[in-house]
C-alpha positions as CSV (number, residue, x, y, z in Angstrom):
1,M,16.3,20.1,45.0
2,K,13.0,20.0,45.8
3,L,10.0,19.1,43.2
4,T,6.5,19.3,44.2
5,A,3.4,17.8,43.3
6,K,2.6,21.3,42.2
7,A,5.0,21.5,40.0
8,A,5.2,17.6,39.0
9,Q,1.1,18.4,37.8
10,A,2.9,21.4,35.5
11,L,5.3,19.1,34.3
12,R,3.2,16.5,33.2
13,R,1.4,18.9,31.3
14,Q,4.1,19.8,29.6
15,I,5.3,16.4,29.2
16,K,2.2,14.9,27.6
17,T,1.1,18.5,25.5
18,T,4.5,17.9,24.1
19,L,4.4,14.4,23.1
20,A,0.9,14.9,21.3
21,D,2.8,17.4,19.3
22,E,6.0,14.8,17.9
23,G,2.7,12.2,17.4
24,F,2.5,10.2,19.9
25,D,-1.1,8.5,20.1
26,G,-0.9,5.6,22.8
27,K,-2.0,5.5,26.5
28,F,0.3,7.4,28.7
29,A,-1.1,5.2,31.0
30,D,0.8,2.5,29.5
31,L,4.9,4.1,30.9
32,D,7.0,2.0,28.9
33,S,5.7,2.9,25.7
34,V,5.8,6.5,26.5
35,I,9.0,6.2,27.6
36,E,10.0,4.6,24.4
37,F,8.7,6.9,22.3
38,I,10.3,9.8,24.2
39,E,13.6,7.9,24.0
40,D,13.3,6.9,20.2
41,N,12.6,10.4,19.0
42,G,15.2,11.7,21.5
43,L,12.8,14.2,23.7
44,T,14.5,16.0,26.8
45,F,12.4,17.4,29.6
46,K,14.6,19.6,32.2
47,A,13.1,20.7,35.8
48,G,15.1,23.9,36.2
49,K,18.7,23.3,35.0
50,E,18.4,19.3,35.2
51,S,17.5,17.1,32.9
52,L,15.2,15.0,33.9
53,D,16.0,11.3,33.8
54,K,14.0,7.4,33.1
55,K,13.4,7.3,37.0
56,M,11.8,10.6,37.7
57,L,9.6,10.9,34.5
58,M,7.8,7.8,35.1
59,N,7.8,9.1,38.6
60,I,6.1,12.4,37.1
61,L,3.9,10.2,34.9
62,G,2.6,7.6,37.2
63,G,1.6,10.2,39.7
64,S,3.8,8.7,42.9
65,I,5.3,12.2,43.5
66,E,1.8,13.2,44.1
67,L,1.6,10.6,46.8
68,E,5.1,11.4,48.1
69,P,5.0,15.2,48.1
70,A,8.8,15.8,48.4
71,E,10.8,13.5,45.8
72,E,14.7,14.5,46.5
73,V,16.3,15.5,43.1
74,A,19.7,16.5,42.6
75,G,20.7,20.4,42.5
76,D,19.6,23.3,44.2
77,E,16.1,23.9,45.0
78,Y,13.2,24.0,43.2
79,T,9.9,25.1,44.1
80,E,7.9,27.0,41.3
81,D,4.7,26.4,40.3
82,E,5.2,25.3,36.3
83,P,9.0,24.1,35.0
84,K,10.8,27.1,33.9
85,M,12.5,27.0,30.4
86,V,15.7,26.1,29.2
87,G,18.3,29.3,29.8
88,E,16.3,31.1,32.4
89,D,18.0,32.3,35.0
90,D,16.3,35.0,36.3
91,E,12.2,34.5,37.0
92,E,11.1,37.5,36.0
93,K,13.0,36.8,32.5
94,G,11.0,33.2,32.5
95,K,7.7,35.4,32.8
96,S,8.4,37.7,30.0
97,V,9.8,35.0,27.6
98,R,6.5,33.0,28.1
99,A,4.0,36.1,28.3
100,K,6.2,36.8,24.6
101,M,5.2,32.8,23.5
102,A,1.9,32.8,24.3
103,E,1.1,36.2,22.6
104,T,3.0,34.2,19.4
105,V,1.1,31.2,19.9
106,S,-2.5,32.9,20.1
107,R,-1.7,34.8,16.8
108,T,-0.5,31.3,14.7
109,P,-3.3,30.4,13.0
110,A,-3.9,33.5,11.1
111,R,-0.8,34.4,10.4
112,N,-0.6,30.5,8.8
113,N,-3.5,31.0,6.8
114,Y,-2.1,34.3,5.2
115,A,0.8,33.0,5.0
116,K,-0.9,30.0,2.5
117,Q,-2.8,32.5,1.0
118,L,0.5,34.1,0.0
119,Y,1.6,31.1,-1.6
120,A,-1.1,30.0,-3.5
121,S,-0.4,33.2,-5.7
122,K,2.8,32.8,-5.9
123,T,1.5,28.9,-7.6
124,N,-0.8,30.5,-9.8
125,R,1.9,33.0,-11.2
126,G,3.9,29.9,-11.6
127,E,6.9,31.1,-9.1
128,A,6.4,28.4,-6.6
129,G,8.3,24.9,-6.3
130,F,5.2,22.8,-5.2
131,A,2.1,22.6,-7.4
132,S,-0.4,23.8,-4.6
133,A,-0.1,25.3,-1.1
134,E,-1.2,23.0,0.7
135,A,1.7,20.4,-0.7
136,A,4.1,22.8,0.3
137,E,2.9,23.2,4.1
138,I,2.9,19.5,4.4
139,F,6.4,19.0,3.1
140,G,7.7,22.3,5.3
141,A,5.8,20.8,8.2
142,W,7.3,17.5,7.6
143,V,10.6,18.6,7.3
144,R,10.5,20.4,10.5
145,K,9.4,17.6,12.7
146,A,11.6,15.1,11.5
147,S,14.6,17.1,12.0
148,L,13.8,18.0,15.8
149,P,14.8,15.2,17.4
150,C,18.6,15.7,15.6
151,L,18.8,19.0,17.4
152,N,17.5,17.7,20.7
153,R,20.3,14.8,20.2
154,K,23.5,17.2,19.5
155,D,22.3,19.2,22.7
156,A,21.1,22.0,21.5
157,P,17.4,22.3,22.9
158,R,17.1,26.7,22.1
159,V,15.8,26.5,18.6
160,A,13.6,22.9,19.7
161,N,11.9,25.2,23.0
162,A,11.0,28.1,20.7
163,Y,9.9,25.8,17.8
164,Q,7.3,24.5,20.8
165,E,7.2,26.9,22.8
166,S,6.2,29.4,19.6
167,G,2.9,26.8,18.8
168,E,4.2,26.3,15.2
169,S,5.4,22.8,16.6
170,R,1.4,22.2,17.6
171,R,0.2,23.6,13.9
172,D,3.2,21.5,12.0
173,S,1.1,18.1,14.3
174,E,-1.8,19.1,13.0
175,I,-0.9,19.9,9.7
176,L,0.6,16.4,9.3
177,K,-2.4,14.7,11.6
178,A,-4.8,15.9,9.0
179,H,-2.9,14.8,5.9
180,Y,-1.3,11.4,7.1
181,G,-2.8,10.6,10.2
182,S,-1.4,10.6,13.5
183,K,1.9,8.3,12.5
184,A,3.0,11.2,10.1
185,A,6.2,12.4,12.0
186,G,6.9,8.6,13.6
187,T,9.0,7.7,10.4
188,V,12.4,9.2,11.6
189,D,14.7,6.9,13.0
190,P,16.8,9.5,15.5
191,T,19.9,6.9,15.5
192,L,20.5,7.9,12.1
193,G,21.6,11.8,12.8
194,G,18.8,13.3,10.2
195,S,15.1,12.5,8.6
196,L,14.4,10.7,5.9
197,I,12.0,11.9,3.3
198,A,8.3,10.1,3.8
199,E,7.7,8.4,0.9
200,A,4.3,10.4,0.8
201,F,6.0,13.3,-0.2
202,D,7.7,11.4,-3.8
203,T,4.5,13.3,-6.0
204,N,4.8,16.3,-4.5
205,L,8.8,16.6,-5.3
206,I,8.6,14.7,-8.6
207,I,7.3,18.7,-9.5
208,I,11.0,20.0,-8.5
209,K,12.6,17.1,-10.5
210,N,11.1,17.1,-13.7
211,E,11.8,21.1,-13.4
212,Y,15.1,21.1,-12.9
213,G,16.7,17.5,-13.4
214,I,16.6,17.1,-16.9
215,A,18.6,13.5,-16.5
216,R,15.3,12.5,-14.7
217,Q,13.6,13.3,-18.1
218,L,15.5,11.7,-20.2
219,A,16.5,8.7,-18.7
220,D,14.9,5.6,-18.0
221,V,14.7,6.0,-13.8
222,V,13.9,2.8,-11.7
223,S,13.9,2.8,-7.9
224,G,15.0,0.2,-5.6
225,F,16.6,-0.4,-1.7
226,E,19.5,-2.0,-3.4
227,Q,22.8,0.1,-4.3
228,V,23.8,-2.0,-6.9
229,H,21.5,-2.5,-9.8
230,N,21.5,-5.5,-12.7
231,Y,19.2,-5.5,-15.7
232,T,20.0,-6.2,-19.4
233,V,19.4,-4.7,-22.5
234,D,18.9,-5.8,-26.6
235,G,21.5,-6.2,-28.2
236,A,19.5,-6.8,-31.5
237,D,16.2,-7.3,-32.7
238,V,15.0,-10.6,-33.3
239,A,15.1,-11.8,-36.7
240,A,12.1,-12.7,-39.0
241,Y,12.4,-14.9,-41.6
242,W,9.7,-16.8,-45.0
243,V,9.4,-20.0,-44.5
244,S,7.9,-22.7,-46.0
245,E,5.7,-25.8,-45.0
246,S,7.3,-28.2,-42.9
247,Q,10.3,-26.3,-42.1
248,A,12.1,-25.3,-39.1
249,V,12.4,-21.6,-38.0
250,T,16.0,-20.7,-37.9
251,E,16.9,-19.3,-34.7
252,S,18.3,-15.3,-34.7
253,D,21.4,-14.5,-32.8
254,N,19.4,-12.1,-30.5
255,A,21.8,-10.9,-27.5
256,F,20.4,-9.4,-24.1
257,L,23.7,-7.7,-22.8
258,P,24.3,-7.5,-19.0
259,Q,24.4,-4.0,-17.3
260,R,24.9,-2.6,-14.0
261,I,24.4,0.4,-12.3
262,V,25.7,1.4,-9.0
263,A,24.7,4.4,-7.4
264,N,27.2,6.8,-5.6
265,K,26.4,9.4,-2.9
266,L,25.5,13.0,-3.5
267,S,24.8,15.3,-1.0
268,A,24.6,19.0,-0.8
269,L,25.2,22.1,2.3
270,G,23.0,25.0,3.0
271,R,22.2,27.4,5.9
272,A,19.0,29.0,7.3
273,S,18.0,31.4,9.9
274,M,17.2,30.0,13.2
275,E,13.7,31.6,12.8
276,I,12.8,28.8,10.1
277,Y,11.3,26.9,13.2
278,L,9.4,30.1,14.0
279,K,7.9,30.4,10.2
280,P,4.9,29.2,9.1
281,A,5.7,26.0,7.5
282,V,4.6,27.3,3.6
283,Q,6.9,29.8,3.4
284,I,10.1,27.3,4.2
285,A,8.8,24.7,1.8
286,D,10.8,26.0,-1.2
287,K,14.0,27.2,0.7
288,F,14.7,23.1,2.0
289,A,13.0,21.5,-1.5
290,T,13.8,23.9,-4.3
291,S,16.8,25.2,-3.3
292,M,18.8,22.1,-2.5
293,L,17.2,19.7,-4.8
294,R,18.0,22.6,-7.7
295,A,22.1,22.1,-6.9
296,I,21.9,18.7,-6.6
297,Y,20.2,17.3,-10.0
298,Q,22.2,20.1,-11.4
299,K,25.1,17.9,-10.0
300,E,23.7,14.5,-11.7
301,D,22.6,16.2,-15.1
302,L,27.1,16.9,-14.9
303,A,27.7,13.7,-15.0
304,Y,24.8,12.6,-17.0
305,I,26.4,14.1,-19.7
306,D,29.6,15.2,-19.3
307,G,30.7,12.5,-16.4
308,D,33.8,10.8,-17.5
309,G,33.7,8.3,-14.7
310,S,35.7,9.5,-12.2
311,G,34.8,10.7,-8.1
312,T,34.3,14.2,-9.9
313,Y,30.8,13.1,-11.6
314,G,30.1,9.9,-8.8
315,G,32.4,7.4,-11.2
316,T,29.3,8.6,-13.7
317,V,30.5,7.8,-17.6
318,G,28.3,9.9,-19.7
319,L,26.8,10.5,-23.0
320,K,29.8,13.0,-24.1
321,K,32.7,9.9,-23.1
322,R,30.3,7.2,-24.4
323,L,30.4,8.4,-27.7
324,L,34.4,9.7,-28.0
325,D,35.3,6.4,-26.2
326,L,34.0,4.0,-29.4
327,D,37.4,4.8,-31.1
328,G,40.1,7.0,-30.3
329,T,39.4,9.2,-33.8
330,P,36.1,11.3,-33.5
331,A,35.9,10.5,-37.6
332,N,35.9,6.7,-37.0
333,I,33.0,6.9,-35.4
334,N,29.2,6.4,-36.7
335,G,27.2,8.2,-33.8
336,L,29.0,11.8,-34.3
337,E,27.9,14.1,-37.0
338,I,31.0,15.8,-38.0
339,V,31.0,19.8,-38.5
340,A,34.6,20.7,-39.4
341,T,34.6,24.7,-37.9
342,N,33.6,26.3,-34.6
343,W,29.3,26.7,-34.4
344,S,29.1,29.1,-37.2
345,G,29.6,26.1,-39.2
346,V,26.3,24.4,-38.2
347,T,24.2,24.3,-41.0
348,Y,20.4,22.8,-41.1
349,A,21.9,20.0,-43.1
350,A,24.1,19.3,-40.1
351,L,21.2,19.3,-38.1
352,T,19.2,16.7,-40.0
353,G,22.4,14.9,-40.6
354,L,22.5,14.2,-37.1
355,M,19.0,13.1,-36.3
356,G,19.0,10.9,-39.3
357,R,22.4,8.3,-38.0
358,V,19.7,7.4,-35.1
359,T,17.7,4.8,-36.4
360,K,17.3,3.1,-33.4
361,G,14.5,3.8,-30.5
362,N,11.2,5.2,-30.1
363,E,10.1,8.2,-32.6
364,A,8.0,9.1,-30.3
365,N,10.8,9.5,-27.2
366,K,13.6,11.0,-29.3
367,K,14.6,14.2,-28.2
368,F,17.4,16.9,-28.2
369,V,19.6,18.4,-25.8
370,C,21.8,21.6,-25.3
371,S,22.2,25.1,-24.0
372,S,19.7,27.8,-24.1
373,R,22.8,29.5,-25.8
374,F,23.5,27.1,-28.9
375,Y,19.3,26.3,-29.2
376,H,18.8,30.6,-29.3
377,T,22.2,31.2,-31.5
378,I,21.7,28.5,-33.7
379,I,19.0,26.1,-33.6
380,Q,16.6,28.9,-33.6
381,P,17.8,31.4,-36.1
382,L,18.7,28.2,-38.3
383,K,14.8,27.4,-37.9
384,N,13.9,30.8,-39.4
385,S,15.7,30.8,-42.1
386,S,14.6,28.0,-43.4
387,A,10.9,29.3,-43.1
388,G,11.4,32.9,-44.5
389,G,12.0,34.2,-41.0
390,T,9.7,34.4,-38.2
391,T,6.2,35.8,-38.4
392,R,5.0,38.0,-35.8
393,A,2.3,35.5,-34.7
394,E,5.3,33.9,-33.5
395,I,6.7,36.5,-31.8
396,E,3.8,37.5,-30.1
397,S,3.0,33.9,-28.9
398,G,6.4,32.8,-28.3
399,F,7.8,29.4,-29.5
400,R,7.6,26.3,-28.2
401,F,12.1,24.5,-27.9
402,Q,11.4,22.0,-31.2
403,F,13.4,21.2,-34.4
404,E,11.8,19.1,-37.0
405,G,8.6,18.3,-34.4
406,Y,11.0,17.1,-32.0
407,E,11.4,18.5,-28.3
408,V,14.3,20.4,-27.7
409,V,15.5,19.8,-24.0
410,I,17.3,22.8,-22.4
411,D,20.5,22.4,-20.5
412,N,21.2,25.0,-17.9
413,S,23.8,22.7,-15.5
414,G,27.2,23.7,-17.8
415,A,27.5,20.0,-18.9
416,T,27.0,21.1,-22.5
417,P,29.2,23.8,-23.9
418,T,27.6,27.7,-24.0
419,A,30.2,28.8,-26.3
420,T,32.0,27.8,-29.5
421,G,34.7,25.5,-29.1
422,T,36.7,22.1,-30.4
423,G,36.7,18.5,-29.5
424,D,33.4,19.6,-27.6
425,I,29.8,18.3,-28.7
426,P,26.7,20.8,-28.3
427,L,24.2,19.1,-29.0
428,Y,22.3,15.7,-28.8
429,F,19.6,13.5,-30.2
430,G,18.4,10.2,-29.6
431,D,16.1,8.1,-27.6
432,F,17.8,8.8,-24.2
433,S,15.1,6.3,-22.4
434,L,16.8,3.7,-24.7
435,S,20.3,4.5,-24.3
436,S,20.6,5.1,-20.7
437,K,19.1,4.0,-17.3
438,M,19.1,5.5,-13.9
439,L,18.9,4.0,-10.2
440,E,17.6,6.1,-7.2
441,V,17.8,4.3,-4.3
442,S,14.5,3.9,-2.2
443,N,14.4,6.0,0.7
444,S,18.3,7.4,0.6
445,M,16.6,11.1,0.3
446,R,17.4,12.6,3.7
447,F,17.9,15.8,5.6
448,D,20.2,16.6,8.4
449,V,19.5,19.7,10.4
450,S,22.5,21.1,12.8
451,E,22.9,24.3,15.3
452,D,26.7,23.2,15.8
453,V,28.0,24.4,12.5
454,Y,26.9,28.0,11.8
455,F,26.7,28.2,15.4
456,E,28.8,31.8,15.8
457,T,26.1,33.0,13.0
458,D,23.2,31.6,14.7
459,E,22.0,29.8,11.7
460,V,21.2,26.1,11.4
461,A,23.0,24.1,8.4
462,M,21.2,22.2,6.9
463,K,22.4,18.5,4.8
464,Y,20.3,17.7,1.8
465,R,21.7,14.0,0.3
466,E,20.5,11.1,-2.3
467,Q,22.2,7.7,-3.5
468,V,21.9,7.9,-7.5
469,G,23.9,6.7,-10.0
470,F,23.1,6.6,-14.0
471,N,24.4,4.1,-17.0
472,V,24.7,5.0,-20.2
473,H,24.4,2.2,-22.9
474,G,23.2,3.1,-26.2
475,Q,26.2,4.2,-27.7
476,G,26.2,1.9,-30.2
477,T,29.6,1.3,-32.3
478,A,32.6,3.0,-34.0
479,A,30.6,1.1,-36.8
480,E,26.9,1.2,-36.2
481,A,25.3,4.4,-34.8
482,G,23.3,3.3,-31.1
483,S,19.6,5.0,-30.1
484,Y,21.4,8.2,-29.5
485,A,23.9,10.5,-31.4
486,G,26.0,13.9,-31.4
487,L,27.0,16.7,-33.0
488,Y,30.8,17.2,-32.5
489,I,32.9,20.2,-33.3
490,S,35.9,19.1,-34.9
491,A,38.2,22.7,-35.8
């Protein structure tokens, strides 16, 4: 085909607009920088059905086609005033699509503002995943901009083109530039097959982490770039002695015990309609973040509480197994308060007895952990009966998840039992920040997007992954309880 100077000018305008939308803040006269940015972000440009190679891009951007009005390009003759969109075989169809896209672009600002107002109402009612509509909008915009190169690299530009033509791509660039500068969306490494979560979103995601992940609330969380984290814990407090004048101070045998955490990969796969690239960014934030992270953190909680060291739990040995492994016979384990019947045999004395077993740790950090069923059917009735019943004020105002002044953390992962049974631990108590540590590998949180997996249903696959690990070390010994203990149902 022959590409006229007029068509080259139209292509040049399209390329510059797209590059600006993608966050390019260099000079267009610097062709090497422009080409490097295009290659790094996996961008493709076409004239008709033919992809433009590096040489052709440089000729168009450098203006050499204007000096030579008939540059030969392999393929059919193409002399349109504007380059066709991908897949436009019919001229009239192409014009119709462009007209529709232009109409959508004109409505984009008003539609985005309305979506933000709706999301703000959700945050006021406590129904949203993010603290504010602005935070949700920023996150949604970033995920879409960061995942776009993945779609391009997989030769599936249909979604990418629609996203750019609808005006949402430009709007997302404006959102990111306003909040994080022109390089906000430039942190994606296109060789990784997906998009890394920017560190700037850590504060916003903490809201979701703390809501759905109790392991993250209980354990001492550390972050690092290494997959293995080595540290030490105190074996015992330093001993103190009274000494007389000129007497040497006796050295205490205080051991610092070596510990290690190995982080393993945890992933979740979901699907969403193609239209997520055409909706306001604020509307998709909860779908990407809340839904994915809720599933991930449930798996974390299962490993942290019920992990048996197998691959099912990412190699984690959880709270329960650490206690039960101290001795083959639970009756010989000092860190277990044993109830010799089912849940109906749990008494107020059993609950306070569990508390009395934990003599290590900071009192201000001690908490209970159990399922919602155990709290409402066992703990709450025992509280009421010991206090002479529930008062009208308590009924009207509700109650706090507490027992004897200590917070009760509700586990909804299924790790703590929801029905009576033998040989299980429905309730834990202790200072879990001293009992356990969690490792989260920095920059391991990542979204991948693919159009290929659910092609037949016109959906995109969304995959989230992270690298985390847990180490429980506060179980004590069989003869002496550690910094946490458990209520054990023996029969």
